N, C-alpha and C positions, 0 to 999 in steps of 0.2 A: 420251265420245268425244274429251274436249278431253283430258284426263288420258291417253289410249293415245297421243293424237299426239303431246304434251309426253315421253312418256316413249320412243317413237320418235325423237323428235328428240334428245333428251338420248344415245338409244345411239349415232346417226348422228353426232354429232360426237366421240363416246368413239372413232368407229371412224376420224375422220378424223384426231385427234391420233396414234391410235397407229400408224396406216400412216405418218404424217408422222416419228414416231420413228423407226418401220424403215426409212425410207428413208435417212433422215439417218444411222443406223447400218450403213447396208451402206456409206455412203462412207469409214470410216475404215481406214486403212493398215493393212497389219501389223505392222508394226513403225517404230520410229523409225531414221535412218542414223546410220551409226557413223562413224569415225575413217578406217576404209577405204574408205566409200561417197565417190567424187568427187561435183564440184558437177553434177546433171543435168542435162543438155542446154545450150542456151547461154545466156549471161548475159542476166538482165532488160533489157530497154531502159530507159535512164538510172539504173541502176544501178551502183554502183562493187563491185571486187570486193578484199579486204583480203589481200594475200599472207601465207601463214604463213613461218615460219622455212625451210621448205623451197622455198619460192615457189610453193607451189599455193593456190587461193582457200582460205579456214580456211572458209569454210562447206560443210556437208556434205550431200548429196543433193539433192533438186528445188527451189528455192525456193518458198514457197507461194504467193510473188508472182505466181508465172506464173500466166498466164491471165486474172488476175480483172478488169483492165480492161475486156478483150475480153468477160468474161460482161456485166459492168454495162451495156458498149454493147448490147448484145444485148437486153438486158433493157430497153434505154430510157433508162439512167441514163447522162448524159454525166457526161465531168470537169468541168463548172460545176455541173450535178446533184449531185454526190457533193462539190464546193467549199463548195456553197449551204448545207452541213447545218452550217457554222460548227465545224469541228472542233478541241475539244481533244486531242490525241494524245499519250498518255504512255507511256514505257517503262520499263526499268529491270529489277532483279534482285529486289527486296525491298521490297514495299509499295505494288505498281501498282496493286492494286485497292483498297487502303486510300484511296487517295491520289485515285482517281477517284470512291469515293464520297464523300469529304471536299469535293472540289469540285462533287457534284452537290447534297448539301447548303446548300452556300453559294450556290451559284446559284439555288437552292429558296428560300432564305430572302430572298435580294433580288427575287426575282421577286413573293413574295408582297406587298412591300410595294409595290414600284414598277411590276409588271406585265409585266416583262420580266428573264428569260426567260419566256412564255408556258407552253413544253413545253420539256422538257427530256429527251434520249434517254440514256441508259447503256450501253453494250456492256461488257462484263468476261467472262473466263475464268479456272477452268473454273465450271460450275455445281455447287451441292451436291446439293439435292434434285431440282431441277425445272431443264429444260435452258431453259424461257424465262425462266429468272432472268438468263439471258446478257442480253437482249435489254429494258430497261426503259424506261419511259415516266412521268415525275413520278413517279418514286420506285416503280413498281409493274413487276412484271414483267407481258411482255404474256399476256393469257390463250391458253389451248389451242387455241380455238380459232379466236384470230387468228395466233396461231403457226404452226397448222397450214395456214391459206389461205394464209400470205404465202410459207410453204416451198415449198406444190406451185406457187403463181404463178411465183415464181423458178425451178424444176425443170422445168416444164411449158416456161418460157418459153427453157430452153436444150436441152432434151431434140432430141436428134439435130443440133444444127446446129454445136455446137461438143465435138469429143470429146479425149483425154479427159476427163469432166465433171470437176466440182468435189469434193474430198476432203473429209471432215467438218468442219474447222475454215475451209477456203475457203467451203465452203457455209452455213455459221452467220452469217458476215461477209456474206455476200451477201443472204442474210437479213435480217438487221439494216438494211444500208442499204436495200434496197427498203422495209423498213418506217419507217424514220425519214422518208426521203422523202415516204411515202404519208401517214403520219400529221403530216409538215409540221411536224419539232421546230423548233426555234429557236436549238437547240445541239444536237452529237453528242459526247458526251466517248465516246473510246476508246482502251482498253487493248492494248498489243498482245498476240499470244498468245506469240512466242517471239522472242526477236529486236529486230528494228527493220528492217534495211536490207530482207532478203529476206519480213518477214512481210508477209501478205494485206492487211493494215489499214494497210501504207504505201503504197497505191494513192492515198490521200490526198494531193494536191498542195502545198494551199495549205489547209494548217492554221491556223487564228485564232494558235493558240500551242504549243508542245510542250514536255513535261516530260519529264523522265527522274529518277526514283528511285533510291535507293538500290544501287549497282552492286556485283555480288561474284561467287564463282567458283560459276556454277552453269548445267546444259545444255552443259558443256563439251564434252560429244562432240560437240557438233552447232555449236556458237558458238567454241571454244577453239582453241587450248591454254591462254592466258594471259589475264590479267583484260586486258589491254590491246585482245585480241581480241574477246573479250566487249563491251567499252565500244565498239570501234568499230561493233559492229552494232546496238547501242542507239541510239546517236548518228546511225543511218541514217535515224531521222524527222525532224532537222533538215533545215528546208524553207527555200531565199532568199525572202526576203522576209516571215518568220515569226519572232519572237522563239522564244527557246529557254530555258529554267530547268532547273535541277538542284538537287539537293541537294548538299551539300557532299560531296563523292569522295574517297577513298584518293589519293595523287598519282598513281600510273600510270592509274588512270582518268580523272582531272580532266583530264592531259595531251593522250589521243587526244580527249577531249570538245572540248578548245579546241582542236587541231589540225583536228576537222572542220569545227567551229563555222566556222574562217577559209576552209579549204578551200570552202565550201558558202555563203561570207559573209552570215553569221549570226551577230546580236549573243547574245552566250550569257553567261548571269548565273548564276552559281553562290549558293542559298537557305540560309542558316541558320537556327537556329530562332527563330522569332518569338519577342520578348520579351515582348510583349503578351498572350501565351497565358495563360488562365486556369489557376492552380496546381492548382484542386481539382475541374477537371472530370473525372467517370469514364471519358469516351472519351480522355483525354489520359494516364492513368495508366499505361499501359504508357509507357515514355520513347520509343520508337520511333514510336507516334503523333505525338508532337511536332514530329517531322523531317516525316512526310508531310503531317500537317495544315497547317505550315509552309508546303511549297511547295504545297499546295493553294491557300490564300488568296491567293500569288502566283499562280497560272495562273489563279485566278476573275478575281482583280483586274486582270489581263492582258487578257483576255477581254473583261472591262466596259468596259477603257477602250477598245479595239478597235471595241467592237459595240454598247453600250448608249449610248444617247441622252446629250446633254453632260452632265459632272458629275454623272454617273448612277456613282456609285461604289461599293463592298461597306463596308457602315459599320461601326463597331465592335460594334453591337447585332446585325448579320446576321451577323457571325463569332462572335458568344456563341448565337444560335440556331440556327445549323450545327454547333457542335459539339455542344449539346444534345440534338439530334435526330438526327445521326449513326448510320449502323446499318450493319453490317457484318457478319453471322453466320458462324459459324467461324471467325473472327480474333478470338482475346482475348474470347472467348466465355465465359460463365458460365451454369450454367444448376443451381438449387438444387432437389432433391426432396427436404425434409424434411431428414434428417440425411445424404444421398448429395450431394457437391457436384461438378459435373464440369466441368471449366477444358479448354474443347477451343482447339485452335490447328491451322491447319491449313498450320504449318511443313514444310518439305521440302527445304530447303538449309540448308547450314551455318549462311550468316549468321540466317536466320528463327529455324533448331531453337534457338540459342542465346537467342535473344529470349524463345519463349514459353517456355522452362523458368527463366529470368531471372521471368519476369512470376509464373509459379505460386510460386516463392521469395519474392517480394515479397510476395503476394498472402496466401498460407495462414502465411508467419511474422509478418506485421505485423497480421496478422486484419484487416484491409482488404476489404471488398466492392467488386467491378466491377459495373456494371450489365450485365444481360444485355443484349447490341447488338439482338437481335431485339426486345426489348420496352424501348425507351427510356423509355415513359411508365408504366411500371407503378409506382406511387406507394407500395404493399403492398411490392413485392419490392426497392425501394430501401431502405425501412424494416428491413426482413429482412435483405439481406447488410452494411447498415451495422453491424450490431452486431458485435462480437468474437466470433470462433472459436476455443472453446477445441479445443487441441491433440488429434488424431485418425490413424485410419491413412491411409496416404497411398498412391497406388496411381500403376502408371503404365502406362498402354495405349499403344504403338507398332505402327505397322504403315509400314512402309517396301520396295515390291519395285518395284526400277524398273532402269536401269542406271547410275543414282549407285550411291553405295558407302551402304548403306543400316545397315552395321555401324558406320561409321566416324560416321554421322549418331547412331546410338543411344548412340556412346560421348561424341560431344558433348553428347547430353542430360545423360549421368551426370554427365559434368566441370562442368558447370554447376549442376545440383545438388545438386553436393559443394563448389564455390567456396562456392556458397549457403549452406553445412551444415544443407542438409536431406536428411531420410534420407527414402527411400522402403522402406517395406516390402514391397511387392509389386508384381512387373514383369510386365505380361501382356503375350506378343508375339501379332501375331493377323496375317490376311491382309486383302486389301480382301473375301470374301466376306460379303455382307451379316448371312443370315438361315440358323438354322441347319436351316430345311425347304428351303433352298436356291433358295427364290422371289428373282427376282431384279425389281425394279422396272422397267419398261422404259425410266425416265429415268436408269437405272443410269450414272453419267459414265465409270467406268473398262471398259478391256477386260481379258480375262486378262493378265496379265501375263507378259513374255518370258521369266522363268526362275520356276520354281514354288517355293516356299518349302518345300524340300528338308529333310531333316535335317542337311544340311552345312551349307546356309543358316541355319538353326535353329542350329546350334552357333557358326556366327562370329557371330551374333547375342548368343547366351548369352556368349560367351568377351569380345565387346567390352566388354558392361556390366559383366561382374565384372573385368574390368581394374582399373577404378574402384573399384567396390563390390563384392568379394570375396565377400560374405558375404549378397548378395541373394536373395530367394527368388523364383524365374521360372517361370513357366507359359507354356504354348503354348496357344491356343483357335484353331481353324481357323475360326472366323467371329467378326464384330465382333459381333452378338449375343451369343456364348457368353461374349466376354471381358467386355460390360458385364454380363451375367450373375453372373460372377464374382466381379464387383468388387463389386456390388450383395450378393454372401455376405459377401464379406468384410466389408464396411461393416456389416451386419445382426449378425453376428456381435461386431465393434468397437464396436456404440453410434455409425457414422458413419464415413465415409471423404470423401477429398478425391482424387476421381483427375484428373488430366493424362493427354489424349487426346491424340497428337499424332505427326506422323509423315508425313502425305500428306491432300491435301483430300479423294481416294477414302474414308478413314478418318471422316473428320469427317462429310461426305454420309451416309455408310452412319450413321454414332451420330447424328446428328440426325432422320435419318428415325425411329432409332428411340425417342429419346430424348423430340420434341418431341412432344405432346400434338395433337389433330387438325389433324395435318400436312396431311391429303388435302383438308382445306379451304383452303388457300394459293392454289390457282388462283380464288376467289371472290371474293379480294384483289386482283386482277388488273388490268392497263390492258386495258378492251376497246373 
């Protein structure tokens, strides 16, 4: 009787979660707005509009901020409730997620010593394997049942009252706010979705502190056409009364950040690499992570200065602990499976793709091992990957299908590898389709690409790579599983291989589901 009840209960929970995911996926929009799409509707109250060279607003489409404040109020969450989350708000082009994860790790170390913050909320995007990865409490994703319950509380709280309802990312943000308020977090770390000024997360009016990571040319179709336009959007999260911090930026971007800070009467400080960072920390081996970590230290320290009890500061020991326990899967992420070594990074713009390729070059040529970021406490693995790795076959698995110029990104990978003196023996081009049997995980993050991976597009990619490496051997595999299997075959034939897997977070999410063992057990380690 009890076994039957337990089985029925588990089935009901699975159905509830499946229904929540189906609801969420039904809120996806068909496509991103393009340069030909004007700013939809009237301007959001309280938001500015930066004109482009033609005098029109530089943002394309309907701002995702539209309606968010009204929806929160309908759910019973006032501006004071949202501000009471004690938000650290982070925008930027490269390193937003890593910076937020570092902040989370530092505050967690501080909380373990002092008792504050007692409970930490973290909201990031996109997810890799499971949608609830986006909403974490105390470094653990909320569980499937908790996610489903909060999703339906939000949806039923809005149904039929305000039309049209929230889109996919708007709904996820609303669920996160609802969850963090219900769970009583002491601090909420928020990564913007896209841009800043018109982003749904910018409903937060009184963040404790804001931060901007490295700015580059990405999402140009929505935020461009220039880096000045993009910087203007990123600085939209600056709020009067809240200090703002930024990594060092190129002059054009820095000037715009300074102008916006002055307009909003915000104290802006640029943060360089912290000279006290440990030199041999595995989490900081990719040089760009030293930049992200330095900004995170400054943001966490500023938060504690404002919100923590008197004289309660982030100590050197807490910084060291935070770096040691740092975890951010899918970014500079290594998996060792016998003689097969997988190097995964979700880089998907020109700035980040160069860093991913540089990391692969440095790791493989120097024979230095990097900690698997999803398992920082695996002592046996540390010993394994610390040993010198003999030369072996090197493979590149690449997939990128979006409004960005994927061929240019692939060429950028080839250029970075060539500059580093690394020869790739086999290039495998793939899609976002995960499994060869056509099965799709219900948590699958990507939607169907707006353009298929047609023979013409495949040729563009092949030509782009061969313009740098004319002798490259290039294969096409229509699924991620097929690409991984081909890489394994190559490695088995050649007594080992090292594969760089990059180009898209969708590719990385699918690869992780296929590569990592017991991934279905992840929700059991969730916040319940």
